[in-house]
C-alpha positions in Angstrom: 124.4 100.7 -169.3 123.5 101.2 -165.6 122.0 104.7 -166.2 119.7 103.4 -169.0 118.5 100.6 -166.7 117.6 103.2 -164.0 115.7 105.4 -166.4 113.3 102.5 -167.1 112.3 102.7 -163.4 111.3 106.4 -163.5 107.5 106.0 -163.8 107.1 103.3 -161.2 109.3 105.2 -158.8 107.1 108.3 -159.1 104.1 106.1 -158.3 105.9 104.7 -155.3 106.9 108.1 -154.0 103.3 109.3 -154.3 102.1 106.2 -152.4 104.6 105.9 -149.6 106.2 109.4 -149.3 109.9 110.3 -149.0 112.5 108.1 -147.5 114.0 109.2 -144.1 117.8 109.4 -144.6 119.7 108.4 -141.4 123.1 108.2 -142.9 124.5 111.4 -141.3 124.3 109.8 -137.9 123.9 106.1 -138.4 125.7 103.4 -140.4 123.0 100.8 -139.8 119.3 100.8 -138.8 116.1 98.7 -138.7 113.8 99.6 -141.6 110.6 98.5 -143.1 110.3 97.4 -146.8 107.7 99.7 -148.4 108.1 98.7 -152.1 109.9 96.3 -154.3 110.5 96.7 -158.1 111.7 94.0 -160.5 112.1 94.6 -164.2 110.4 98.0 -163.9 107.3 96.6 -162.3 106.2 96.7 -158.6 106.2 93.3 -157.0 105.4 91.9 -153.5 108.4 89.6 -153.3 112.0 89.3 -154.5 113.2 85.7 -154.4 116.7 84.3 -154.1 118.8 85.2 -157.1 116.5 88.1 -158.1 117.8 91.6 -158.7 115.6 94.6 -158.2 115.0 97.8 -156.3 114.0 98.1 -152.6 112.5 101.2 -151.1 112.6 101.4 -147.3 110.9 103.8 -144.9 114.3 104.9 -143.6 117.8 104.2 -144.6 121.5 104.9 -143.7 122.4 104.4 -147.4 123.6 107.6 -149.1 122.1 107.9 -152.6 124.3 108.9 -155.5 124.3 112.7 -156.1 126.6 115.5 -156.8 129.1 113.2 -158.4 129.4 111.0 -155.3 128.5 107.4 -155.8 125.9 105.7 -153.7 126.5 103.4 -150.8 126.6 99.6 -150.9 126.1 97.1 -148.1 123.5 94.6 -147.0 119.9 94.2 -145.9 119.5 91.2 -143.6 116.4 89.5 -142.1 116.2 86.1 -140.4 119.4 84.8 -142.0 118.5 86.1 -145.5 121.1 88.4 -146.9 120.2 91.0 -149.6 123.3 92.6 -151.2 122.9 96.3 -151.8 124.8 97.0 -155.0 124.0 100.7 -155.4 121.8 103.4 -154.0 120.1 106.2 -156.0 117.5 108.8 -155.6 115.3 108.2 -158.7 112.7 110.8 -157.5 113.5 113.7 -155.2 113.2 112.4 -151.6 112.8 108.7 -152.6 115.9 106.5 -152.0 116.0 103.2 -153.9 118.5 100.4 -153.3 119.6 98.2 -156.2 119.8 94.7 -154.7 120.4 91.1 -155.3 118.8 88.6 -153.0 121.4 86.1 -151.9 121.0 82.7 -150.2 119.9 80.8 -153.2 120.4 77.5 -151.4 118.5 78.7 -148.3 115.5 79.9 -150.4 116.0 83.5 -149.4 113.4 86.2 -150.1 112.4 89.7 -149.2 108.9 91.0 -149.3 106.9 94.2 -148.8 106.3 94.7 -145.1 109.4 92.9 -143.9 111.6 94.6 -141.3 115.3 94.4 -142.3 118.6 95.4 -140.7 120.1 97.9 -143.2 123.9 98.2 -142.9 126.3 100.2 -145.1 129.8 99.1 -146.1 131.5 101.4 -143.6 135.1 101.1 -144.9 133.9 101.9 -148.4 131.8 104.9 -147.2 134.9 106.2 -145.3 137.0 105.9 -148.5 134.3 107.8 -150.4 134.1 110.5 -147.7 137.9 110.9 -148.0 137.7 111.4 -151.7 134.8 113.8 -151.3 136.9 115.9 -148.8 139.7 115.8 -151.3 137.5 117.4 -154.0 136.9 120.4 -151.6 140.6 120.6 -150.8 141.5 120.5 -154.5 138.9 123.2 -155.2 140.5 125.5 -152.5 144.0 124.9 -153.8 143.0 125.6 -157.4 141.6 128.9 -156.3 144.8 129.7 -154.5 147.1 128.8 -157.4 145.0 129.8 -160.4 142.6 132.5 -159.0 139.0 133.0 -158.0 137.7 132.6 -161.6 138.2 128.8 -161.2 134.8 127.0 -160.7 134.0 123.3 -160.2 132.2 122.0 -163.3 131.6 118.5 -162.1 133.2 115.6 -160.2 133.1 111.9 -159.7 133.8 110.7 -156.1 134.5 106.9 -155.7 136.3 105.0 -152.9 139.6 104.7 -154.8 139.7 107.8 -157.0 138.1 111.1 -157.8 137.7 113.2 -160.9 137.4 117.0 -160.5 136.3 119.0 -163.5 136.9 122.8 -163.4 136.8 125.9 -165.5 140.0 127.7 -166.4 141.1 129.6 -169.5 144.1 127.5 -170.3 145.7 124.1 -169.7 147.7 124.0 -166.5 151.4 124.5 -166.9 153.9 122.1 -165.4 154.7 124.7 -162.7 151.0 125.1 -161.8 150.5 121.3 -161.6 153.5 121.1 -159.3 152.2 123.9 -157.1 148.7 122.3 -156.9 150.3 118.9 -156.1 152.6 120.4 -153.4 149.7 122.1 -151.6 
């Protein structure tokens, strides 16, 4: 389970946050940026290098990658340096203010590697981010429509926002009738 895998990184991420401070988030204004590698983690332990084929976590000084929170999934994309491509598979905030990228170092044939101190070009998957943003906006629209149709007592109780779907949990005292579902859909 992915969440269980992340929980094993808690202690080391706390140590990293204490050592390097918070990550500067650039994603509200930038889709890509130059960034310095501050820490690497493999199998729950800090390392100096991730080699081709390795999976681990990368902490940068600054990042355009949005970390999963509030039901919205984290960004994916790439970190690149001198022809080495590191696929960013997920982005999370394991400690408040610290953004960690789940990565896999590609270029097995070219002997790719990433190490602490490297400067990388960090770039999000823009079409995916835009799809997630649309789904995020849809949750706000759905919330407003539910208030309009059902009343002000309705409150969001959770959500999941992904590029191709969303889930919106809400409080209400009864299951929606067919007529209410029709009204919500129409609006």
